[in-house]
N, C-alpha and C positions, 0 to 999 in steps of 0.2 A: 341361300340368301332368303331372308324372310322379312316380314313386317317389323319384327323386333329389332333386327339389325338396322333397318332404315330409321327407326325411331331413335336408336342409340346414336347413329351417325348424325341425324338431324340435331340431336342434343349437343353433340361434340362440336358440330359446325356452328351452331348458335352461340355456344360459349366462346369459341374462337373469334367469331365476329364481334361479340360484345367486348372481348379482351382488346381487339385491335381498335375498336371505336374508342374505348377508354384510353388506350395508349395515345391516340391522336389528340384526345381532349386534354391529356396530361401535358402534351407538348405545346399546346396553344398558349398557356400563360408565359412560357419562356420566350415567346415571340414578341411580347410586349415589354421586355426588360431592357436594361441598359446594353449598350453595344458590346461591352466586355463579356456579357453573358450569352451573346449570340453564338460564340464558338461552342458553348455547352449545348445550346439548342441544335446547332448544326451537327455536332457529334452524335447527339441522341437521334436526330432524324436519319442520319446515315446508318446508324446502328439498326434502327427500325426497318429501314429499307433492306438491309442485308438479311434481317430475320424474315421479312416478308418474301424475299426472293427464295429463301430456303423452303418456306411453306408452300410457295407456288410450285417449286420443284417436287416436293413431296406429294401434293395433291394431284399434280399433273401425271406423275408416275402411277399413282393410285388409279387415276382415270384411265390411263393406257392399259393397266392390268385388267380392270373391270371391262373395258371395251373389248379386249381380246377374249375374255371369258364369255361375253355375250355373243360374239361372233361364232365361237365354238358351239355354244348352246343353240344358236339359231340353226347351225348346220345339223346338229343332232336332232333337233325337233323337226326340221324339214325332212330328213331321211325317215324319221318315224312316221310322220303324217303321209308322206308320199308312198312308202312301201309297207309300213306296218312292222318293219324290222328296226332293231336298235343299230347303232353305228357299227358294232362288231359283227353284224349279220345274224344275230340271234333274235328270237321273238321275246318280248317282255313276258315276265311271269304273270303280271297283272296288266290290265288295260287293253286287252284284246277286244273288249266290248266298247271301245271308244267310238262315239257316234260318227267321227270324221274319218275313221279308217275305212279304206276301200271306196271312199267317195272321191270322185274326180273334182279337183278344185283349181281355180285360176290362181295366178301368182298373187293377185290382190287378196284373195281369200286365205292363201297360205300365210302371207305377211300379217294379215289381221289376226289369225289364230295364234301364230307364233308370237306376235307382239303381246297378245293377251297372256300367253303362258309366261312370258318373260317380263311382265310389267314391273315386278318388284326390282329386278336387276336393272331395268331401264330407269326406274325411279332413283336407284342408287347412283347410277351414272349421271343423272341430272343434278342430284344433290352435290356431287363432287365437282361437276362443271360449274355450277353456280358459285361454289366456294372459290374456285380458281378465278372466276370473273371478279368476285368481291376482292380477293387479294390483289389482283392486278389494278383494280380501281384504287385501292389503298396505296399502292406503289405510286400511282399517278398523283395522288394527293400529297404524299411525302415528297415527291419530286417538286411539286408546287411550293411546298413549305421550304424546301432547300433553296429554291429560286428566290422566294420572298426573303429568306435570311440573307442571302447574298446581296440582294438589292438594298436591304436595310443597312448592312455593313458598308456597302458602297456609298450610300447616302450619308451615313455618319462620317465616313472618311472625307467626303466632299464638303461637308459642313464644318469640318475642323478648321 
């Protein structure tokens, strides 16, 4: 994982966020229409909600996969810094001159060094987590829209 991957992921996430923001803007005019059009608005809102739930599921599973990968990488890095050996018990072909090998470090120092090594992976995890949060907020907004549609329909029925 590298900087290029995170830039591409950021671009994809930004376009998805813009797409969902536009979808919500497209739904808004339907809310100001006649009562018989409210069913179309409700159907569209429920459709968007289902699509958002699918995307939350996708990005949540992506988050879980990356989180698992980071945990494995942290273990491998810890073994390397603590012992100078790779996970399989062999010495690396390169990197024996690493300044931290053979140096006694505290847990905090290990965590700092490993976090620095895995900063791009952690950045990826944060991007995915932010996307899941955005999608969940959009679901709450759609739920509010559905509630508003229901109230408008009830009000129109009451005024008949």
